[in-house]
C-alpha positions in Angstrom: 0.0 0.0 0.0 1.0 3.6 -0.3 2.5 5.2 2.7 4.6 8.2 3.6 8.0 6.9 4.7 9.0 8.4 8.0 12.4 6.6 7.9 14.7 5.5 5.1 13.2 2.8 3.0 14.7 -0.7 2.6 15.3 -2.5 -0.7 13.6 -5.9 -0.6 13.0 -8.5 -3.2 9.6 -9.9 -4.0 8.9 -13.6 -4.7 5.5 -15.3 -5.3 4.7 -18.5 -3.4 4.7 -20.4 -6.7 8.2 -19.2 -7.5 9.4 -20.1 -4.0 7.9 -23.5 -4.2 9.5 -24.2 -7.6 12.8 -22.6 -6.4 12.7 -20.0 -9.2 14.4 -16.6 -9.0 12.6 -13.8 -7.3 10.4 -11.9 -9.7 11.3 -8.4 -8.4 14.9 -8.0 -7.4 14.6 -4.7 -5.5 11.6 -2.7 -4.3 11.6 0.2 -1.9 9.8 -0.8 1.3 9.2 0.7 4.8 10.9 -1.2 7.6 9.3 -4.1 9.3 8.9 -2.0 12.5 7.2 0.8 10.6 4.9 -1.8 9.1 4.0 -3.2 12.5 3.3 0.3 13.8 1.1 1.2 10.8 -0.8 -2.1 11.1 -1.6 -1.5 14.7 -2.8 2.1 14.3 -4.7 1.3 11.1 -6.5 -1.7 12.6 -7.6 0.2 15.7 -8.5 3.5 14.0 -10.4 1.9 11.2 -12.2 -0.5 13.6 -13.6 2.5 15.6 -14.3 4.5 12.5 -16.5 1.7 11.1 -18.2 1.3 14.5 -18.9 5.0 14.8 -20.1 5.6 11.2 -22.2 2.9 9.7 -21.9 4.6 6.3 -18.2 4.0 6.2 -16.9 1.1 4.2 -16.0 -1.6 6.7 -13.1 -3.6 5.3 -13.8 -7.1 6.5 -10.3 -8.3 5.5 -8.5 -5.8 7.8 -8.3 -8.5 10.5 -5.2 -9.7 8.5 -3.3 -7.0 10.4 -3.7 -9.0 13.6 -2.0 -12.0 12.1 0.7 -9.8 10.5 1.6 -8.2 13.8 1.7 -11.7 15.4 4.1 -12.9 12.7 6.4 -9.9 13.2 6.3 -10.4 17.0 7.3 -14.1 16.6 10.0 -13.4 14.1 11.9 -10.7 15.9 12.4 -8.9 19.1 9.9 -6.0 19.4 11.5 -3.2 21.4 8.7 -0.9 22.6 11.0 1.8 23.7 12.6 2.2 20.3 9.2 1.8 18.5 7.5 4.5 20.6 9.0 7.5 18.6 8.0 5.9 15.4 4.5 5.0 16.7 3.9 8.6 17.8 5.1 9.9 14.4 2.8 7.6 12.5 0.0 8.5 14.9 0.5 12.2 14.2 0.6 11.5 10.4 -2.6 9.5 10.6 -4.3 12.4 12.6 -3.2 14.8 9.8 -4.3 12.5 7.0 -7.6 11.1 8.4 -8.5 13.5 11.2 -11.3 15.2 9.1 -13.0 11.8 9.0 -12.7 10.9 12.6 -13.1 13.6 15.3 -12.8 11.2 18.2 -9.4 10.0 16.9 -8.2 13.6 16.7 -9.5 14.7 20.1 -8.3 11.7 22.1 -6.2 9.2 20.0 -5.2 7.2 23.0 -8.8 6.5 24.1 -9.9 5.9 20.5 -7.1 3.3 20.0 -7.9 1.7 23.3 -11.6 1.5 22.4 -10.6 -0.1 19.1 -8.7 -2.7 21.0 -11.7 -3.4 23.3 -14.0 -3.7 20.2 -11.7 -6.2 18.6 -11.5 -8.2 21.8 -15.1 -8.2 22.7 -17.0 -8.2 19.5 -17.3 -11.8 18.1 -17.5 -10.4 14.6 -13.7 -10.0 14.5 -13.1 -13.5 15.5 -15.5 -14.7 12.8 -13.8 -12.5 10.2 -10.4 -13.8 11.2 -11.6 -17.4 10.9 -13.3 -16.7 7.6 -10.5 -14.7 6.0 -7.1 -15.2 7.7 -7.3 -18.9 8.4 -7.8 -20.0 4.8 -5.5 -17.3 3.4 -2.4 -18.3 5.5 0.1 -20.6 3.9 1.8 -21.7 7.1 2.0 -24.9 9.1 2.3 -23.1 12.4 -0.9 -22.6 14.4 -2.5 -19.2 13.8 -5.7 -19.1 15.8 -7.4 -15.8 16.7 -6.6 -16.0 20.4 -2.9 -16.5 20.0 -2.6 -13.8 17.3 -4.8 -11.3 19.2 -2.9 -11.8 22.4 0.3 -10.7 20.7 -1.4 -7.8 18.9 -3.0 -6.7 22.1 0.2 -6.8 24.2 2.1 -4.7 21.7 -0.8 -2.3 21.0 -1.3 -1.7 24.8 2.4 -1.0 25.4 2.5 1.5 22.4 -0.7 3.2 23.4 0.8 3.9 26.8 3.6 6.0 25.1 1.1 8.5 23.6 
């Protein structure tokens, strides 16, 4: 997706699952990407902000596939050490960028971003709709032998989100 890089981009290759399975070369040798940590921060903010935006405004398009962010954060958390202290500056920079870009759509987010993100986290945890969406979309989409149930993935997402929200 398009984003405004707040740090230097990293060059990464892109390979399809088919090419990987057949041990073919990567289709794209170099592509400018934001860092994995920037991706994690953007996924948390986006998931929580858009969850509350859809809840508050029934006329807004509610992206049912957004629950993939919960799984993605879980994967990043499992793959590498997540240092909340070093992420907090990036988290707050992305948060301010989101307020600037989307604030005109979401007054509550502008007025009290910490509360709105925390409310989004509660909505994800307590509304069975998000578990259903996860099971319907993420479970069949994931090409991974490791377990990836909603409870395990959400526990990771929630832990990191709560720690980052405290830094606002």
